[in-house]
N, C-alpha and C positions, 0 to 999 in steps of 0.2 A: 549465539550472536557471533557473526564473523568479525574479523579484526577491523575492517574498515567501518563496520557498523558501530563497533565500540568507540573508535576514534570520533566518528560523527557525533554520537550521543554525548561523549565526554566534552568535546569542544562546544557543542550546543549548550550543554548544561553550564559550562564555564561562562558563556555569554549571558545566559539567563540569570546566573547567580552573580554576575558582575565581576567575575575573575578577569574577564576580558570586557573592557568598556567600549561603548560606542565611539568610533573614531580611532581606537587603539589598534596598533599593528600586532598581528599574531606572530608567534615565532615562525621562523622559516621552516621549509619542509624538512631539511636535514635535522634541525633541532627537534621538531615534533616526532620524526621517525625514531630518533634516539630515545625520546621520552616514552614512546609507546612500544619500543622494541619491535619495530616493523619497518617495512621498506618505504621509501619516499613515494613510490607508486600507490601504496595503500593509503598514505596520508593524502595524496592528491585526489584519490577517488572519494575519500570522505569529505574533503573540502569542496570538491565539485558539487556534492549534494547541498552543502550549505550555501554555495554560490547560487544554485538553482532555486533555493528557497528565499534568496534575497537577504540572507543574514550577514553575509560577508561579500566583499568586493575585492577583486585583484586590480592593482595599479601597476602597469608595466614599468619595470625598473625600480619600483618602490616597495612592493610587497603586498601582503594581504591584510585588509583592515575590516574591523567590525562595522557593519552597516546599520543594523537595527537589532532590537531585541526580538526574540521569538514571541509570537502570540501564544497565549495559552490555548491549546487545542485538545479537544476530546475526539477520539476517532469516530464516535457515534455521530459527530457533527460533520464528518466528511473532510477530506483534505486532498488536494491534487498535488502532493509533494512526495518526496522520497519516503516519508513515513508511511504512506499508503501501502507501499510494497512490503512493509514488514509484517502485515497481517493484523487482523483485529486483536487477537490475543496479546501480541507483543506491544501494540500501541497502548492498550488499556492497562497492561501491567506497568508500563512506564508511567502512565498517568495516575496510577494508584486506584483504579476503578475496578469494582467487582464485576467479572464477566461470567455468565452461565450460558452454556450452549445446550439447546434442546434439539436433538436430532429427530426430524420428522420422517425422513426416508433416506435410504441408502440402497441404490440398485445399479445394475449394469444394463445398458441399453445400446442398441445399434444407432449410430448417428444418422439422422436424416440429412437430406441435401443441404438444408439451411445451416444446421449445426456443424456439419462437416466443413462448410465454407468458412464459418466463424473460427473454427479450430485449425483450419488448413490441413485437414486429413481426408481420407477417402470416405465416401458414403458407406454406411453399414459398418464402419470400424467401431469397435466396442469402446464405450466411454462410461465413466462413473457419472451417475446423476444423484446429486446430494442436495437435500433440502434441510435447512437449519433455521431455527429462530435464535437470535442473539438477545440475551436478556442482560441489561446493564443496570447495576444497582437495583435489581429486582423488578425492573420495568422492561417488558418486551419492546425492543427498539427496531430491529431489522429482521426481515425474512430473506435468506440467501438461497438462491437456487443456482447450483454450481455444476458445471460439466467439465470433465477432464479425461483425456485419452488414456486408457490403460497402458498403451505402449510407451507413453512418456512419463507416466507417474505409476510405476508398477508397485504392487503390494499394498496399496492403500486399503485400510480397514475401517470398520465402524468406530473403533476407539480413537483413531486419528481424527475422524470427522467430529467426534464429541469433544475434542481438545483443540489442537491447532494443526491444520493441514499444512500450512506454510512451514511450521517447525519440522514436520515430517519430511517435507520436500528438501529443505536445506540441511537439517540436522542429521537425518537418517540416509536419504538418498544422495546427499552431497551435491545437489544441483544448486544453481545460482539464479535467483529471480532478478530479472533485469529491468523490465519496463512494462507499462500498461497503457492502453488506449481506453479512455472513458467517454461515455455519452450519458447525458441526463435527460430525463423526461418526467412528466407528472401524470399520474393515473389515480383513479378513484379506487378505494379498497372494495374488493368483492367480499362475499360472505366468509370465505375461507381466510382472507387477509384479516378481516375484522375480528374473527375468532382467535387467530394466532397472536394478534397484536393488542387485543382487548381495546379496540377502538370501534366507533360507529361505522356501519356500512356507508360507502360513498365518501369517507374521509380521504382527503388528498394524500397521496404518498409520493415521495420523490424516488424515482427508480434510476439507479446507476447501473448501466450495462458496461461491462468491462471485458476486454481481451487482454490477457497477461502473457508475457513472453519470458523465456529463459535467456541466459546470456549467449546461448548458441543460436538465437534467433527463432527457435521453435515456439509455437503457441502451446501453452499447457493448460490454459483455463479460459472458459467463457462463462460469465456469471451475470445474473440479474439480481440486484440487491435492492429490496424495497425498504425505504426508511420512513418512519413517521415524520411528517413535515415539521413538526414543532421542534425537533431536535437536529435538523439538518442545516448545515451552513457550508457553502463551498468556497474554498480559498485556493487561488493559484497565483503563480508568479511568472512574469515574462522577462526575459533578458534580451535587450537590444544589442546585437553585435555591431561593432564598428567596422564598416566595410567601405572601401573606395568605390564610389558609384560614378560611372562614366556618363557623360551627357551625349545623348544621341540626337 
């Protein structure tokens, strides 16, 4: 876990555990930086994530205040928040939920035109194609089909796919995962889906398609993740920026 992630989780836990109460002002950036032995920029990055989630709000000239309590979220239910970018394993570990990964396939293929466009790479560039079933508390919950360019994520092996790919990317390669674009759709389970998830054929599945970026702006992942519908809930948060609007 990076330093800003540590600050993010610790402050969020403080809100959840009522160390910081709704309406209460948080310590200023300088104080938090001293408490966590980090820079004020690190603190700002962590607090920006909490602002994006709607947990805290900044008041110009007054400070930063607790806005609301975090909702209890399980990653298997989906979340369009910063926590999504930590990866399934990290989220479930934080939630105290047992995760098992069943690796269905791990291969290298040339990218076709459509995949190359999604990953912003050249056609025929080699990519990893990884298919996994995520089993949460002994229940198959998601099927993940993931594509990553070898040139951007070198050295990925089966053992990483059986554990946490994001941990390998940030912990071993030292890269920083920055943001993601998600789209949702609903499809009916085919025979293979039904077998892997132990559900009836034609059962509705929520499909999350995601493109994920590094902090250098490069795309490193395109994935389709099929969720059993009974365990999926989508939450997001919007922030309205105050801007001066001219009348035309």
